[in-house]
C-alpha positions in Angstrom: -12.6 -30.2 -4.6 -14.5 -29.3 -0.1 -16.5 -26.9 0.2 -13.6 -24.8 1.5 -11.3 -25.0 -1.8 -14.8 -24.2 -3.4 -15.1 -21.2 -1.2 -11.5 -19.9 -2.2 -11.8 -20.2 -5.8 -15.0 -18.5 -5.6 -13.8 -15.7 -3.3 -10.7 -15.3 -6.1 -12.6 -14.9 -8.9 -14.7 -12.1 -7.4 -12.1 -10.5 -5.7 -11.0 -10.3 -9.4 -14.0 -7.6 -9.9 -12.8 -5.6 -7.1 -11.1 -2.6 -8.7 -9.1 -1.0 -6.0 -6.7 1.8 -6.0 -3.1 1.0 -6.2 -0.6 2.5 -3.6 3.2 1.9 -2.3 3.0 1.6 1.2 6.8 2.3 3.3 8.4 2.6 6.4 11.7 2.6 8.1 12.5 0.4 10.5 16.1 0.2 11.5 17.5 3.2 9.6 16.4 1.3 6.6 13.7 1.9 3.5 10.7 -0.2 3.0 8.2 -0.2 0.1 5.5 -2.5 -1.2 2.0 -2.5 -3.5 -1.0 -2.5 -1.6 -4.5 -2.2 -2.9 -5.4 -3.0 0.4 -5.8 0.1 2.1 -8.2 1.6 3.4 -9.4 5.5 5.1 -10.3 3.8 9.2 -12.1 6.8 10.8 -12.9 10.5 10.3 -12.6 11.3 14.4 -9.8 10.5 14.5 -8.6 10.8 11.0 -7.4 7.5 10.6 -6.0 5.3 7.4 -5.7 1.2 7.7 -3.5 -1.2 5.8 -3.6 -5.1 5.3 0.0 -7.1 4.9 0.3 -11.1 4.5 2.3 -12.1 7.3 4.5 -14.0 4.6 5.6 -10.7 3.6 9.1 -9.0 3.6 7.6 -5.8 4.0 5.5 -7.3 7.4 8.4 -7.7 9.4 9.4 -4.1 8.6 5.7 -2.3 9.5 5.5 -4.5 12.3 8.5 -2.4 13.9 8.5 0.6 12.8 6.8 3.8 14.5 5.0 5.3 11.1 4.2 4.4 7.7 2.7 6.2 4.0 0.2 5.0 2.1 1.6 6.5 -1.4 -1.8 6.4 -3.8 0.1 6.0 -7.5 -1.5 7.6 -10.9 -1.9 5.9 -14.1 1.9 7.0 -14.5 4.0 5.4 -12.0 3.3 0.7 -12.9 6.7 0.3 -13.3 6.8 1.3 -10.3 4.0 -0.5 -8.3 5.7 -3.3 -10.0 9.3 -2.4 -8.7 7.5 -2.5 -5.4 5.5 -5.5 -5.8 8.3 -8.1 -6.0 10.4 -6.8 -9.6 13.1 -5.5 -6.9 14.1 -5.9 -4.3 15.0 -4.2 -1.0 15.5 -0.3 -1.3 16.7 -1.1 -4.6 13.2 -1.0 -4.7 13.7 2.9 -4.8 15.8 3.5 -7.6 12.8 4.5 -9.6 11.5 7.8 -9.0 11.3 11.1 -6.8 11.1 9.5 -3.2 11.7 12.1 -0.5 12.8 10.2 2.8 12.9 12.8 4.9 9.5 12.4 6.7 8.6 9.3 9.3 8.8 7.2 6.2 8.9 7.7 2.2 6.9 9.4 0.3 6.6 9.1 -3.5 7.5 13.3 -4.1 4.6 13.1 -7.4 2.1 10.4 -5.7 -1.6 11.3 -6.8 -1.6 11.3 -2.4 0.9 11.0 0.5 -0.7 9.9 3.9 1.6 9.8 6.5 0.1 7.7 9.8 2.0 6.6 12.8 0.9 3.2 13.6 -0.9 2.6 16.4 -2.6 -0.4 16.8 -2.6 -4.0 14.8 -4.5 -7.0 14.2 -4.0 -10.2 13.6 -6.5 -11.9 11.3 -5.6 -14.8 9.1 -2.9 -14.7 6.4 -2.7 -10.7 7.0 -2.0 -8.2 10.3 -4.4 -5.0 9.7 -2.5 -1.5 10.3 -3.9 1.5 11.8 -2.6 5.0 12.8 -4.3 8.2 12.9 -3.1 10.4 9.9 0.4 13.0 10.5 0.2 14.8 6.9 -0.9 14.8 4.2 0.4 15.8 0.8 -1.8 15.9 -2.9 -0.2 16.1 -6.9 -1.2 16.9 -10.0 -5.4 16.2 -11.3 -7.6 12.9 -10.3 -6.0 10.2 -11.9 -5.2 7.4 -10.1 -3.4 4.0 -10.9 -6.3 1.0 -10.9 -6.3 -2.5 -10.7 -8.4 -4.8 -12.0 -8.7 -8.4 -13.0 -5.2 -8.6 -13.0 -4.4 -5.6 -14.7 -3.2 -1.8 -14.5 -5.8 0.8 -15.6 -6.6 4.2 -14.5 -10.2 5.8 -14.9 -12.6 6.2 -17.8 -12.7 9.3 -18.9 
């Protein structure tokens, strides 16, 4: 095994230990709604308030987001496992919106009962390795319920400890 192959294996093992909040990132392109489950989501800056999301260029969602003007980050709660699974490959296209109460009146679809729904105007993108980092200032935010995020770690869904 080469050093590069070993490094990839080691990186995968290390990243299984990196607990991440689960979000569904959405966008609208040519009148169609798109969604993808993501853990590579982060705050970017507070001046201006902005976010970023990383998307593999091989994902169908990548093409839509590349051409969209805005994106939404829907931070899921522990009760949204089914939605996360649908948007990570169990469903395709607009059928990913078949579960949950989706509000499609905004610049990108938002989940009405998401822990937080953050809509951003996409204004920058940067290719790096196999992914593109999409960035943009926050246009609007809504929050719901008690803080109870869906967390993904070691290939499993969980929630925060009580």
